[in-house]
PDBQT receptor file of N, H, CA, C and O in Angstrom, charges set to zero:
ATOM      1  N   UNK A   1       4.847  -6.998 -10.450  1.00  0.00    +0.000 N 
ATOM      2  CA  UNK A   1       4.924  -6.473  -9.145  1.00  0.00    +0.000 C 
ATOM      3  C   UNK A   1       3.770  -6.666  -8.142  1.00  0.00    +0.000 C 
ATOM      4  O   UNK A   1       2.642  -6.329  -8.502  1.00  0.00    +0.000 OA
ATOM      5  N   UNK A   2       3.950  -7.151  -6.986  1.00  0.00    +0.000 N 
ATOM      6  H   UNK A   2       4.866  -7.425  -6.694  1.00  0.00    +0.000 HD
ATOM      7  CA  UNK A   2       2.732  -7.145  -6.058  1.00  0.00    +0.000 C 
ATOM      8  C   UNK A   2       2.592  -6.113  -5.201  1.00  0.00    +0.000 C 
ATOM      9  O   UNK A   2       3.429  -5.212  -5.261  1.00  0.00    +0.000 OA
ATOM     10  N   UNK A   3       1.614  -6.043  -4.325  1.00  0.00    +0.000 N 
ATOM     11  H   UNK A   3       0.934  -6.774  -4.277  1.00  0.00    +0.000 HD
ATOM     12  CA  UNK A   3       1.466  -4.936  -3.470  1.00  0.00    +0.000 C 
ATOM     13  C   UNK A   3       2.550  -4.475  -2.655  1.00  0.00    +0.000 C 
ATOM     14  O   UNK A   3       2.785  -3.268  -2.595  1.00  0.00    +0.000 OA
ATOM     15  N   UNK A   4       3.262  -5.344  -1.996  1.00  0.00    +0.000 N 
ATOM     16  H   UNK A   4       3.071  -6.324  -2.045  1.00  0.00    +0.000 HD
ATOM     17  CA  UNK A   4       4.364  -5.001  -1.285  1.00  0.00    +0.000 C 
ATOM     18  C   UNK A   4       5.522  -4.322  -1.965  1.00  0.00    +0.000 C 
ATOM     19  O   UNK A   4       6.146  -3.433  -1.386  1.00  0.00    +0.000 OA
ATOM     20  N   UNK A   5       5.825  -4.722  -3.186  1.00  0.00    +0.000 N 
ATOM     21  H   UNK A   5       5.319  -5.445  -3.656  1.00  0.00    +0.000 HD
ATOM     22  CA  UNK A   5       6.876  -4.269  -3.968  1.00  0.00    +0.000 C 
ATOM     23  C   UNK A   5       6.282  -2.714  -4.529  1.00  0.00    +0.000 C 
ATOM     24  O   UNK A   5       6.981  -1.703  -4.466  1.00  0.00    +0.000 OA
ATOM     25  N   UNK A   6       5.142  -2.720  -4.975  1.00  0.00    +0.000 N 
ATOM     26  H   UNK A   6       4.574  -3.541  -5.026  1.00  0.00    +0.000 HD
ATOM     27  CA  UNK A   6       4.671  -1.302  -5.530  1.00  0.00    +0.000 C 
ATOM     28  C   UNK A   6       4.598  -0.313  -4.359  1.00  0.00    +0.000 C 
ATOM     29  O   UNK A   6       4.968   0.852  -4.508  1.00  0.00    +0.000 OA
ATOM     30  N   UNK A   7       4.110  -0.783  -3.173  1.00  0.00    +0.000 N 
ATOM     31  H   UNK A   7       3.809  -1.729  -3.052  1.00  0.00    +0.000 HD
ATOM     32  CA  UNK A   7       3.924   0.223  -2.151  1.00  0.00    +0.000 C 
ATOM     33  C   UNK A   7       5.273   0.551  -1.584  1.00  0.00    +0.000 C 
ATOM     34  O   UNK A   7       5.439   1.732  -1.279  1.00  0.00    +0.000 OA
ATOM     35  N   UNK A   8       6.253  -0.272  -1.390  1.00  0.00    +0.000 N 
ATOM     36  H   UNK A   8       6.118  -1.232  -1.637  1.00  0.00    +0.000 HD
ATOM     37  CA  UNK A   8       7.640   0.216  -0.855  1.00  0.00    +0.000 C 
ATOM     38  C   UNK A   8       8.325   1.064  -1.950  1.00  0.00    +0.000 C 
ATOM     39  O   UNK A   8       9.003   2.036  -1.617  1.00  0.00    +0.000 OA
ATOM     40  N   UNK A   9       8.170   0.731  -3.222  1.00  0.00    +0.000 N 
ATOM     41  H   UNK A   9       7.620  -0.059  -3.492  1.00  0.00    +0.000 HD
ATOM     42  CA  UNK A   9       8.842   1.503  -4.154  1.00  0.00    +0.000 C 
ATOM     43  C   UNK A   9       8.337   2.903  -4.199  1.00  0.00    +0.000 C 
ATOM     44  O   UNK A   9       9.089   3.873  -4.111  1.00  0.00    +0.000 OA
ATOM     45  N   UNK A  10       6.894   2.997  -4.355  1.00  0.00    +0.000 N 
ATOM     46  H   UNK A  10       6.282   2.209  -4.427  1.00  0.00    +0.000 HD
ATOM     47  CA  UNK A  10       6.380   4.298  -4.391  1.00  0.00    +0.000 C 
ATOM     48  C   UNK A  10       6.682   5.092  -3.184  1.00  0.00    +0.000 C 
ATOM     49  O   UNK A  10       6.952   6.288  -3.292  1.00  0.00    +0.000 OA
ATOM     50  N   UNK A  11       6.649   4.443  -1.939  1.00  0.00    +0.000 N 
ATOM     51  H   UNK A  11       6.430   3.471  -1.851  1.00  0.00    +0.000 HD
ATOM     52  CA  UNK A  11       6.933   5.147  -0.766  1.00  0.00    +0.000 C 
ATOM     53  C   UNK A  11       8.341   5.758  -0.805  1.00  0.00    +0.000 C 
ATOM     54  O   UNK A  11       8.561   6.902  -0.407  1.00  0.00    +0.000 OA
ATOM     55  N   UNK A  12       9.302   4.929  -1.311  1.00  0.00    +0.000 N 
ATOM     56  H   UNK A  12       9.123   4.000  -1.634  1.00  0.00    +0.000 HD
ATOM     57  CA  UNK A  12      10.691   5.423  -1.319  1.00  0.00    +0.000 C 
ATOM     58  C   UNK A  12      10.774   6.503  -2.442  1.00  0.00    +0.000 C 
ATOM     59  O   UNK A  12      11.448   7.502  -2.189  1.00  0.00    +0.000 OA
ATOM     60  N   UNK A  13      10.157   6.410  -3.662  1.00  0.00    +0.000 N 
ATOM     61  H   UNK A  13       9.610   5.599  -3.868  1.00  0.00    +0.000 HD
ATOM     62  CA  UNK A  13      10.169   7.404  -4.522  1.00  0.00    +0.000 C 
ATOM     63  C   UNK A  13       9.745   8.852  -3.972  1.00  0.00    +0.000 C 
ATOM     64  O   UNK A  13      10.284   9.905  -4.312  1.00  0.00    +0.000 OA
ATOM     65  N   UNK A  14       8.697   8.722  -3.073  1.00  0.00    +0.000 N 
ATOM     66  H   UNK A  14       8.259   7.866  -2.797  1.00  0.00    +0.000 HD
ATOM     67  CA  UNK A  14       8.184   9.961  -2.447  1.00  0.00    +0.000 C 
ATOM     68  C   UNK A  14       9.005  10.374  -1.255  1.00  0.00    +0.000 C 
ATOM     69  O   UNK A  14       8.690  11.412  -0.674  1.00  0.00    +0.000 OA
ATOM     70  N   UNK A  15      10.055   9.643  -0.824  1.00  0.00    +0.000 N 
ATOM     71  H   UNK A  15      10.312   8.800  -1.297  1.00  0.00    +0.000 HD
ATOM     72  CA  UNK A  15      10.925   9.869   0.386  1.00  0.00    +0.000 C 
ATOM     73  C   UNK A  15       9.909   9.961   1.623  1.00  0.00    +0.000 C 
ATOM     74  O   UNK A  15       9.984  10.883   2.434  1.00  0.00    +0.000 OA
ATOM     75  N   UNK A  16       8.938   8.921   1.710  1.00  0.00    +0.000 N 
ATOM     76  H   UNK A  16       8.877   8.171   1.051  1.00  0.00    +0.000 HD
ATOM     77  CA  UNK A  16       8.084   9.073   2.893  1.00  0.00    +0.000 C 
ATOM     78  C   UNK A  16       8.631   7.744   3.804  1.00  0.00    +0.000 C 
ATOM     79  O   UNK A  16       8.877   6.693   3.212  1.00  0.00    +0.000 OA
ATOM     80  N   UNK A  17       8.782   7.833   5.052  1.00  0.00    +0.000 N 
ATOM     81  H   UNK A  17       8.583   8.687   5.533  1.00  0.00    +0.000 HD
ATOM     82  CA  UNK A  17       9.163   6.739   5.910  1.00  0.00    +0.000 C 
ATOM     83  C   UNK A  17       8.021   5.932   6.087  1.00  0.00    +0.000 C 
ATOM     84  O   UNK A  17       6.914   6.308   5.702  1.00  0.00    +0.000 OA
ATOM     85  N   UNK A  18       8.222   4.790   6.675  1.00  0.00    +0.000 N 
ATOM     86  H   UNK A  18       9.122   4.485   6.988  1.00  0.00    +0.000 HD
ATOM     87  CA  UNK A  18       7.025   3.924   6.993  1.00  0.00    +0.000 C 
ATOM     88  C   UNK A  18       6.221   4.562   8.040  1.00  0.00    +0.000 C 
ATOM     89  O   UNK A  18       4.993   4.575   7.951  1.00  0.00    +0.000 OA
ATOM     90  N   UNK A  19       6.920   5.155   9.145  1.00  0.00    +0.000 N 
ATOM     91  H   UNK A  19       7.917   5.145   9.217  1.00  0.00    +0.000 HD
ATOM     92  CA  UNK A  19       6.140   5.935  10.223  1.00  0.00    +0.000 C 
ATOM     93  C   UNK A  19       5.170   7.008   9.514  1.00  0.00    +0.000 C 
ATOM     94  O   UNK A  19       3.952   7.055   9.686  1.00  0.00    +0.000 OA
ATOM     95  N   UNK A  20       5.890   7.823   8.725  1.00  0.00    +0.000 N 
ATOM     96  H   UNK A  20       6.879   7.785   8.585  1.00  0.00    +0.000 HD
ATOM     97  CA  UNK A  20       5.079   8.981   8.010  1.00  0.00    +0.000 C 
ATOM     98  C   UNK A  20       3.894   8.454   7.143  1.00  0.00    +0.000 C 
ATOM     99  O   UNK A  20       2.839   9.085   7.086  1.00  0.00    +0.000 OA
ATOM    100  N   UNK A  21       4.066   7.427   6.551  1.00  0.00    +0.000 N 
ATOM    101  H   UNK A  21       4.923   6.914   6.597  1.00  0.00    +0.000 HD
ATOM    102  CA  UNK A  21       2.970   6.709   5.723  1.00  0.00    +0.000 C 
ATOM    103  C   UNK A  21       1.929   6.302   6.578  1.00  0.00    +0.000 C 
ATOM    104  O   UNK A  21       0.771   6.603   6.291  1.00  0.00    +0.000 OA
ATOM    105  N   UNK A  22       2.225   5.577   7.718  1.00  0.00    +0.000 N 
ATOM    106  H   UNK A  22       3.167   5.332   7.951  1.00  0.00    +0.000 HD
ATOM    107  CA  UNK A  22       1.312   5.033   8.630  1.00  0.00    +0.000 C 
ATOM    108  C   UNK A  22       0.446   6.201   9.359  1.00  0.00    +0.000 C 
ATOM    109  O   UNK A  22      -0.764   6.111   9.568  1.00  0.00    +0.000 OA
ATOM    110  N   UNK A  23       1.214   7.249   9.691  1.00  0.00    +0.000 N 
ATOM    111  H   UNK A  23       2.197   7.322   9.521  1.00  0.00    +0.000 HD
ATOM    112  CA  UNK A  23       0.448   8.390  10.229  1.00  0.00    +0.000 C 
ATOM    113  C   UNK A  23      -0.377   9.037   9.176  1.00  0.00    +0.000 C 
ATOM    114  O   UNK A  23      -1.556   9.265   9.447  1.00  0.00    +0.000 OA
ATOM    115  N   UNK A  24       0.100   9.366   7.989  1.00  0.00    +0.000 N 
ATOM    116  H   UNK A  24       1.058   9.180   7.768  1.00  0.00    +0.000 HD
ATOM    117  CA  UNK A  24      -0.818   9.965   7.010  1.00  0.00    +0.000 C 
ATOM    118  C   UNK A  24      -1.974   9.078   6.575  1.00  0.00    +0.000 C 
ATOM    119  O   UNK A  24      -3.052   9.576   6.253  1.00  0.00    +0.000 OA
ATOM    120  N   UNK A  25      -1.775   7.887   6.565  1.00  0.00    +0.000 N 
ATOM    121  H   UNK A  25      -0.899   7.482   6.827  1.00  0.00    +0.000 HD
ATOM    122  CA  UNK A  25      -2.880   6.907   6.235  1.00  0.00    +0.000 C 
ATOM    123  C   UNK A  25      -3.725   6.514   7.201  1.00  0.00    +0.000 C 
ATOM    124  O   UNK A  25      -4.687   5.791   6.943  1.00  0.00    +0.000 OA
ATOM    125  N   UNK A  26      -3.437   6.975   8.485  1.00  0.00    +0.000 N 
ATOM    126  H   UNK A  26      -2.655   7.562   8.694  1.00  0.00    +0.000 HD
ATOM    127  CA  UNK A  26      -4.245   6.654   9.751  1.00  0.00    +0.000 C 
ATOM    128  C   UNK A  26      -4.411   5.141  10.031  1.00  0.00    +0.000 C 
ATOM    129  O   UNK A  26      -5.432   4.556  10.393  1.00  0.00    +0.000 OA
ATOM    130  N   UNK A  27      -3.156   4.626   9.778  1.00  0.00    +0.000 N 
ATOM    131  H   UNK A  27      -2.327   5.101   9.484  1.00  0.00    +0.000 HD
ATOM    132  CA  UNK A  27      -2.995   3.114   9.929  1.00  0.00    +0.000 C 
ATOM    133  C   UNK A  27      -1.937   2.861  10.977  1.00  0.00    +0.000 C 
ATOM    134  O   UNK A  27      -1.256   3.836  11.290  1.00  0.00    +0.000 OA
ATOM    135  N   UNK A  28      -1.681   1.654  11.594  1.00  0.00    +0.000 N 
ATOM    136  H   UNK A  28      -2.234   0.862  11.340  1.00  0.00    +0.000 HD
ATOM    137  CA  UNK A  28      -0.624   1.435  12.559  1.00  0.00    +0.000 C 
ATOM    138  C   UNK A  28       0.724   1.175  11.686  1.00  0.00    +0.000 C 
ATOM    139  O   UNK A  28       0.691   0.687  10.557  1.00  0.00    +0.000 OA
ATOM    140  N   UNK A  29       1.848   1.544  12.322  1.00  0.00    +0.000 N 
ATOM    141  H   UNK A  29       1.874   1.941  13.239  1.00  0.00    +0.000 HD
ATOM    142  CA  UNK A  29       3.093   1.340  11.704  1.00  0.00    +0.000 C 
ATOM    143  C   UNK A  29       3.266  -0.106  11.526  1.00  0.00    +0.000 C 
ATOM    144  O   UNK A  29       3.887  -0.452  10.522  1.00  0.00    +0.000 OA
ATOM    145  N   UNK A  30       2.848  -0.971  12.284  1.00  0.00    +0.000 N 
ATOM    146  H   UNK A  30       2.343  -0.690  13.100  1.00  0.00    +0.000 HD
ATOM    147  CA  UNK A  30       2.884  -2.452  12.239  1.00  0.00    +0.000 C 
ATOM    148  C   UNK A  30       2.220  -2.956  10.835  1.00  0.00    +0.000 C 
ATOM    149  O   UNK A  30       2.770  -3.799  10.126  1.00  0.00    +0.000 OA
ATOM    150  N   UNK A  31       1.081  -2.393  10.545  1.00  0.00    +0.000 N 
ATOM    151  H   UNK A  31       0.634  -1.709  11.121  1.00  0.00    +0.000 HD
ATOM    152  CA  UNK A  31       0.303  -2.648   9.470  1.00  0.00    +0.000 C 
ATOM    153  C   UNK A  31       1.122  -2.398   8.154  1.00  0.00    +0.000 C 
ATOM    154  O   UNK A  31       1.131  -3.195   7.216  1.00  0.00    +0.000 OA
ATOM    155  N   UNK A  32       1.805  -1.218   8.180  1.00  0.00    +0.000 N 
ATOM    156  H   UNK A  32       1.798  -0.570   8.942  1.00  0.00    +0.000 HD
ATOM    157  CA  UNK A  32       2.568  -0.787   6.984  1.00  0.00    +0.000 C 
ATOM    158  C   UNK A  32       3.781  -1.788   6.879  1.00  0.00    +0.000 C 
ATOM    159  O   UNK A  32       4.085  -2.290   5.797  1.00  0.00    +0.000 OA
ATOM    160  N   UNK A  33       4.437  -2.047   8.001  1.00  0.00    +0.000 N 
ATOM    161  H   UNK A  33       4.190  -1.639   8.880  1.00  0.00    +0.000 HD
ATOM    162  CA  UNK A  33       5.699  -2.950   7.985  1.00  0.00    +0.000 C 
ATOM    163  C   UNK A  33       5.197  -4.358   7.520  1.00  0.00    +0.000 C 
ATOM    164  O   UNK A  33       5.869  -4.922   6.657  1.00  0.00    +0.000 OA
ATOM    165  N   UNK A  34       4.186  -4.921   7.963  1.00  0.00    +0.000 N 
ATOM    166  H   UNK A  34       3.640  -4.463   8.664  1.00  0.00    +0.000 HD
ATOM    167  CA  UNK A  34       3.777  -6.152   7.651  1.00  0.00    +0.000 C 
ATOM    168  C   UNK A  34       3.438  -6.232   6.171  1.00  0.00    +0.000 C 
ATOM    169  O   UNK A  34       3.870  -7.174   5.507  1.00  0.00    +0.000 OA
ATOM    170  N   UNK A  35       2.640  -5.228   5.594  1.00  0.00    +0.000 N 
ATOM    171  H   UNK A  35       2.289  -4.463   6.134  1.00  0.00    +0.000 HD
ATOM    172  CA  UNK A  35       2.415  -5.364   4.209  1.00  0.00    +0.000 C 
ATOM    173  C   UNK A  35       3.600  -5.350   3.428  1.00  0.00    +0.000 C 
ATOM    174  O   UNK A  35       3.761  -6.195   2.547  1.00  0.00    +0.000 OA
ATOM    175  N   UNK A  36       4.553  -4.363   3.695  1.00  0.00    +0.000 N 
ATOM    176  H   UNK A  36       4.422  -3.677   4.411  1.00  0.00    +0.000 HD
ATOM    177  CA  UNK A  36       5.875  -4.497   2.990  1.00  0.00    +0.000 C 
ATOM    178  C   UNK A  36       6.714  -5.644   3.202  1.00  0.00    +0.000 C 
ATOM    179  O   UNK A  36       7.664  -5.843   2.446  1.00  0.00    +0.000 OA
ATOM    180  N   UNK A  37       6.454  -6.421   4.159  1.00  0.00    +0.000 N 
ATOM    181  H   UNK A  37       5.682  -6.260   4.773  1.00  0.00    +0.000 HD
ATOM    182  CA  UNK A  37       7.293  -7.740   4.253  1.00  0.00    +0.000 C 
ATOM    183  C   UNK A  37       6.434  -8.756   3.773  1.00  0.00    +0.000 C 
ATOM    184  O   UNK A  37       6.851  -9.913   3.820  1.00  0.00    +0.000 OA
ATOM    185  N   UNK A  38       5.282  -8.522   3.310  1.00  0.00    +0.000 N 
ATOM    186  H   UNK A  38       4.943  -7.582   3.272  1.00  0.00    +0.000 HD
ATOM    187  CA  UNK A  38       4.475  -9.500   2.686  1.00  0.00    +0.000 C 
ATOM    188  C   UNK A  38       3.699 -10.472   3.792  1.00  0.00    +0.000 C 
ATOM    189  O   UNK A  38       3.105 -11.518   3.531  1.00  0.00    +0.000 OA
ATOM    190  N   UNK A  39       3.842  -9.925   4.935  1.00  0.00    +0.000 N 
ATOM    191  H   UNK A  39       4.324  -9.075   5.146  1.00  0.00    +0.000 HD
ATOM    192  CA  UNK A  39       3.138 -10.859   5.958  1.00  0.00    +0.000 C 
ATOM    193  C   UNK A  39       1.774 -10.310   6.365  1.00  0.00    +0.000 C 
ATOM    194  O   UNK A  39       1.041 -11.018   7.055  1.00  0.00    +0.000 OA
ATOM    195  N   UNK A  40       1.406  -9.153   6.001  1.00  0.00    +0.000 N 
ATOM    196  H   UNK A  40       2.002  -8.577   5.441  1.00  0.00    +0.000 HD
ATOM    197  CA  UNK A  40       0.084  -8.629   6.363  1.00  0.00    +0.000 C 
ATOM    198  C   UNK A  40      -1.019  -9.221   5.574  1.00  0.00    +0.000 C 
ATOM    199  O   UNK A  40      -0.793  -9.901   4.573  1.00  0.00    +0.000 OA
ATOM    200  N   UNK A  41      -2.230  -8.968   6.021  1.00  0.00    +0.000 N 
ATOM    201  H   UNK A  41      -2.414  -8.416   6.835  1.00  0.00    +0.000 HD
ATOM    202  CA  UNK A  41      -3.519  -9.398   5.360  1.00  0.00    +0.000 C 
ATOM    203  C   UNK A  41      -4.410  -8.146   5.533  1.00  0.00    +0.000 C 
ATOM    204  O   UNK A  41      -5.407  -8.179   6.255  1.00  0.00    +0.000 OA
ATOM    205  N   UNK A  42      -4.044  -7.085   4.882  1.00  0.00    +0.000 N 
ATOM    206  H   UNK A  42      -3.234  -7.058   4.296  1.00  0.00    +0.000 HD
ATOM    207  CA  UNK A  42      -4.895  -5.922   5.141  1.00  0.00    +0.000 C 
ATOM    208  C   UNK A  42      -6.310  -5.912   4.431  1.00  0.00    +0.000 C 
ATOM    209  O   UNK A  42      -6.562  -6.546   3.407  1.00  0.00    +0.000 OA
ATOM    210  N   UNK A  43      -7.123  -5.173   5.060  1.00  0.00    +0.000 N 
ATOM    211  H   UNK A  43      -6.918  -4.657   5.892  1.00  0.00    +0.000 HD
ATOM    212  CA  UNK A  43      -8.474  -5.060   4.171  1.00  0.00    +0.000 C 
ATOM    213  C   UNK A  43      -8.388  -4.210   3.072  1.00  0.00    +0.000 C 
ATOM    214  O   UNK A  43      -7.441  -3.433   2.953  1.00  0.00    +0.000 OA
ATOM    215  N   UNK A  44      -9.316  -4.289   2.231  1.00  0.00    +0.000 N 
ATOM    216  H   UNK A  44     -10.086  -4.921   2.327  1.00  0.00    +0.000 HD
ATOM    217  CA  UNK A  44      -9.286  -3.258   1.064  1.00  0.00    +0.000 C 
ATOM    218  C   UNK A  44      -9.304  -1.834   1.506  1.00  0.00    +0.000 C 
ATOM    219  O   UNK A  44      -8.726  -0.944   0.883  1.00  0.00    +0.000 OA
ATOM    220  N   UNK A  45     -10.013  -1.639   2.648  1.00  0.00    +0.000 N 
ATOM    221  H   UNK A  45     -10.482  -2.363   3.154  1.00  0.00    +0.000 HD
ATOM    222  CA  UNK A  45     -10.219  -0.215   3.083  1.00  0.00    +0.000 C 
ATOM    223  C   UNK A  45      -8.791   0.230   3.651  1.00  0.00    +0.000 C 
ATOM    224  O   UNK A  45      -8.409   1.396   3.555  1.00  0.00    +0.000 OA
ATOM    225  N   UNK A  46      -8.119  -0.656   4.177  1.00  0.00    +0.000 N 
ATOM    226  H   UNK A  46      -8.429  -1.603   4.255  1.00  0.00    +0.000 HD
ATOM    227  CA  UNK A  46      -6.683  -0.333   4.700  1.00  0.00    +0.000 C 
ATOM    228  C   UNK A  46      -5.715   0.007   3.534  1.00  0.00    +0.000 C 
ATOM    229  O   UNK A  46      -5.000   1.008   3.555  1.00  0.00    +0.000 OA
ATOM    230  N   UNK A  47      -5.739  -0.919   2.485  1.00  0.00    +0.000 N 
ATOM    231  H   UNK A  47      -6.320  -1.732   2.468  1.00  0.00    +0.000 HD
ATOM    232  CA  UNK A  47      -4.937  -0.795   1.243  1.00  0.00    +0.000 C 
ATOM    233  C   UNK A  47      -5.313   0.592   0.577  1.00  0.00    +0.000 C 
ATOM    234  O   UNK A  47      -4.409   1.306   0.145  1.00  0.00    +0.000 OA
ATOM    235  N   UNK A  48      -6.596   0.968   0.493  1.00  0.00    +0.000 N 
ATOM    236  H   UNK A  48      -7.331   0.388   0.844  1.00  0.00    +0.000 HD
ATOM    237  CA  UNK A  48      -7.007   2.088  -0.156  1.00  0.00    +0.000 C 
ATOM    238  C   UNK A  48      -6.507   3.365   0.617  1.00  0.00    +0.000 C 
ATOM    239  O   UNK A  48      -6.027   4.338   0.035  1.00  0.00    +0.000 OA
ATOM    240  N   UNK A  49      -6.647   3.283   1.861  1.00  0.00    +0.000 N 
ATOM    241  H   UNK A  49      -7.037   2.493   2.334  1.00  0.00    +0.000 HD
ATOM    242  CA  UNK A  49      -6.019   4.440   2.599  1.00  0.00    +0.000 C 
ATOM    243  C   UNK A  49      -4.630   4.675   2.325  1.00  0.00    +0.000 C 
ATOM    244  O   UNK A  49      -4.189   5.801   2.092  1.00  0.00    +0.000 OA
ATOM    245  N   UNK A  50      -3.904   3.587   2.351  1.00  0.00    +0.000 N 
ATOM    246  H   UNK A  50      -4.262   2.673   2.541  1.00  0.00    +0.000 HD
ATOM    247  CA  UNK A  50      -2.460   3.713   2.103  1.00  0.00    +0.000 C 
ATOM    248  C   UNK A  50      -2.088   4.140   0.681  1.00  0.00    +0.000 C 
ATOM    249  O   UNK A  50      -1.188   4.963   0.515  1.00  0.00    +0.000 OA
ATOM    250  N   UNK A  51      -2.748   3.610  -0.340  1.00  0.00    +0.000 N 
ATOM    251  H   UNK A  51      -3.479   2.942  -0.205  1.00  0.00    +0.000 HD
ATOM    252  CA  UNK A  51      -2.452   4.027  -1.707  1.00  0.00    +0.000 C 
ATOM    253  C   UNK A  51      -2.857   5.482  -2.143  1.00  0.00    +0.000 C 
ATOM    254  O   UNK A  51      -2.323   6.105  -3.061  1.00  0.00    +0.000 OA
ATOM    255  N   UNK A  52      -3.996   5.979  -1.259  1.00  0.00    +0.000 N 
ATOM    256  H   UNK A  52      -4.430   5.473  -0.513  1.00  0.00    +0.000 HD
ATOM    257  CA  UNK A  52      -4.408   7.337  -1.456  1.00  0.00    +0.000 C 
ATOM    258  C   UNK A  52      -3.347   8.168  -1.098  1.00  0.00    +0.000 C 
ATOM    259  O   UNK A  52      -3.149   9.166  -1.791  1.00  0.00    +0.000 OA
ATOM    260  N   UNK A  53      -2.552   7.912  -0.036  1.00  0.00    +0.000 N 
ATOM    261  H   UNK A  53      -2.712   7.102   0.527  1.00  0.00    +0.000 HD
ATOM    262  CA  UNK A  53      -1.413   8.662   0.476  1.00  0.00    +0.000 C 
ATOM    263  C   UNK A  53      -0.336   8.622  -0.535  1.00  0.00    +0.000 C 
ATOM    264  O   UNK A  53       0.339   9.639  -0.695  1.00  0.00    +0.000 OA
ATOM    265  N   UNK A  54      -0.087   7.510  -1.269  1.00  0.00    +0.000 N 
ATOM    266  H   UNK A  54      -0.635   6.684  -1.138  1.00  0.00    +0.000 HD
ATOM    267  CA  UNK A  54       0.906   7.205  -2.179  1.00  0.00    +0.000 C 
ATOM    268  C   UNK A  54       0.583   7.896  -3.531  1.00  0.00    +0.000 C 
ATOM    269  O   UNK A  54       1.437   7.873  -4.417  1.00  0.00    +0.000 OA
ATOM    270  N   UNK A  55      -0.620   8.516  -3.732  1.00  0.00    +0.000 N 
ATOM    271  H   UNK A  55      -1.314   8.535  -3.012  1.00  0.00    +0.000 HD
ATOM    272  CA  UNK A  55      -1.034   9.043  -4.918  1.00  0.00    +0.000 C 
ATOM    273  C   UNK A  55      -1.433   7.913  -6.023  1.00  0.00    +0.000 C 
ATOM    274  O   UNK A  55      -1.249   8.125  -7.222  1.00  0.00    +0.000 OA
ATOM    275  N   UNK A  56      -1.925   6.843  -5.594  1.00  0.00    +0.000 N 
ATOM    276  H   UNK A  56      -2.074   6.671  -4.621  1.00  0.00    +0.000 HD
ATOM    277  CA  UNK A  56      -2.199   5.754  -6.600  1.00  0.00    +0.000 C 
ATOM    278  C   UNK A  56      -3.634   5.423  -6.435  1.00  0.00    +0.000 C 
ATOM    279  O   UNK A  56      -4.263   5.968  -5.528  1.00  0.00    +0.000 OA
ATOM    280  N   UNK A  57      -4.250   4.510  -7.292  1.00  0.00    +0.000 N 
ATOM    281  H   UNK A  57      -3.739   4.067  -8.028  1.00  0.00    +0.000 HD
ATOM    282  CA  UNK A  57      -5.483   4.054  -7.221  1.00  0.00    +0.000 C 
ATOM    283  C   UNK A  57      -5.583   2.522  -7.490  1.00  0.00    +0.000 C 
ATOM    284  O   UNK A  57      -4.625   1.916  -7.970  1.00  0.00    +0.000 OA
ATOM    285  N   UNK A  58      -6.605   1.986  -7.214  1.00  0.00    +0.000 N 
ATOM    286  H   UNK A  58      -7.383   2.478  -6.824  1.00  0.00    +0.000 HD
ATOM    287  CA  UNK A  58      -6.951   0.497  -7.486  1.00  0.00    +0.000 C 
ATOM    288  C   UNK A  58      -7.975   0.450  -8.580  1.00  0.00    +0.000 C 
ATOM    289  O   UNK A  58      -9.078   0.984  -8.472  1.00  0.00    +0.000 OA
ATOM    290  N   UNK A  59      -7.546  -0.247  -9.699  1.00  0.00    +0.000 N 
ATOM    291  H   UNK A  59      -6.649  -0.681  -9.787  1.00  0.00    +0.000 HD
ATOM    292  CA  UNK A  59      -8.517  -0.315 -10.776  1.00  0.00    +0.000 C 
ATOM    293  C   UNK A  59      -9.030  -1.889 -10.905  1.00  0.00    +0.000 C 
ATOM    294  O   UNK A  59      -8.236  -2.824 -10.996  1.00  0.00    +0.000 OA
ATOM    295  N   UNK A  60     -10.323  -2.030 -10.900  1.00  0.00    +0.000 N 
ATOM    296  H   UNK A  60     -10.969  -1.270 -10.826  1.00  0.00    +0.000 HD
ATOM    297  CA  UNK A  60     -10.879  -3.315 -11.039  1.00  0.00    +0.000 C 
ATOM    298  C   UNK A  60     -11.393  -3.350 -12.477  1.00  0.00    +0.000 C 
ATOM    299  O   UNK A  60     -12.048  -2.454 -13.009  1.00  0.00    +0.000 OA
ATOM    300  N   UNK A  61     -10.989  -4.575 -13.074  1.00  0.00    +0.000 N 
ATOM    301  H   UNK A  61     -10.457  -5.304 -12.642  1.00  0.00    +0.000 HD
ATOM    302  CA  UNK A  61     -11.476  -4.823 -14.381  1.00  0.00    +0.000 C 
ATOM    303  C   UNK A  61     -11.705  -6.302 -14.589  1.00  0.00    +0.000 C 
ATOM    304  O   UNK A  61     -11.091  -7.146 -13.935  1.00  0.00    +0.000 OA
ATOM    305  N   UNK A  62     -12.590  -6.596 -15.503  1.00  0.00    +0.000 N 
ATOM    306  H   UNK A  62     -13.089  -5.910 -16.034  1.00  0.00    +0.000 HD
ATOM    307  CA  UNK A  62     -12.936  -7.985 -15.864  1.00  0.00    +0.000 C 
ATOM    308  C   UNK A  62     -11.539  -8.607 -16.622  1.00  0.00    +0.000 C 
ATOM    309  O   UNK A  62     -10.817  -8.052 -17.449  1.00  0.00    +0.000 OA
ATOM    310  N   UNK A  63     -11.452  -9.738 -16.128  1.00  0.00    +0.000 N 
ATOM    311  H   UNK A  63     -12.039 -10.189 -15.456  1.00  0.00    +0.000 HD
ATOM    312  CA  UNK A  63     -10.184 -10.415 -16.779  1.00  0.00    +0.000 C 
ATOM    313  C   UNK A  63     -10.535 -10.910 -18.230  1.00  0.00    +0.000 C 
ATOM    314  O   UNK A  63     -11.671 -11.315 -18.479  1.00  0.00    +0.000 OA
ATOM    315  N   UNK A  64      -9.613 -10.875 -19.121  1.00  0.00    +0.000 N 
ATOM    316  H   UNK A  64      -8.690 -10.546 -18.919  1.00  0.00    +0.000 HD
ATOM    317  CA  UNK A  64      -9.824 -11.265 -20.531  1.00  0.00    +0.000 C 
ATOM    318  C   UNK A  64      -9.593 -12.735 -20.537  1.00  0.00    +0.000 C 
ATOM    319  O   UNK A  64      -8.665 -13.224 -19.894  1.00  0.00    +0.000 OA
ATOM    320  N   UNK A  65     -10.418 -13.455 -21.251  1.00  0.00    +0.000 N 
ATOM    321  H   UNK A  65     -11.172 -13.057 -21.774  1.00  0.00    +0.000 HD
ATOM    322  CA  UNK A  65     -10.130 -14.964 -21.263  1.00  0.00    +0.000 C 
ATOM    323  C   UNK A  65      -9.816 -15.232 -22.879  1.00  0.00    +0.000 C 
ATOM    324  O   UNK A  65     -10.472 -14.641 -23.736  1.00  0.00    +0.000 OA
ATOM    325  N   UNK A  66      -8.854 -16.087 -23.191  1.00  0.00    +0.000 N 
ATOM    326  H   UNK A  66      -8.321 -16.568 -22.494  1.00  0.00    +0.000 HD
ATOM    327  CA  UNK A  66      -8.506 -16.298 -24.495  1.00  0.00    +0.000 C 
ATOM    328  C   UNK A  66      -9.117 -17.756 -24.967  1.00  0.00    +0.000 C 
ATOM    329  O   UNK A  66      -8.929 -18.163 -26.113  1.00  0.00    +0.000 OA
TER     330      UNK A  66
């Protein structure tokens, strides 16, 4: 799953509207809509605000090579 799918799925699981998510994350409604449509290019700070509201976190790890 990519960001748009994870974000939309989690938002729906929590029964949060796009407008509610935007207000709680202190981002614009257009930003939320663009991300969920795969059209946005949000900064990491914006993504972090949104996933905080959704009760998620970003984990960075070094890729394993075979």
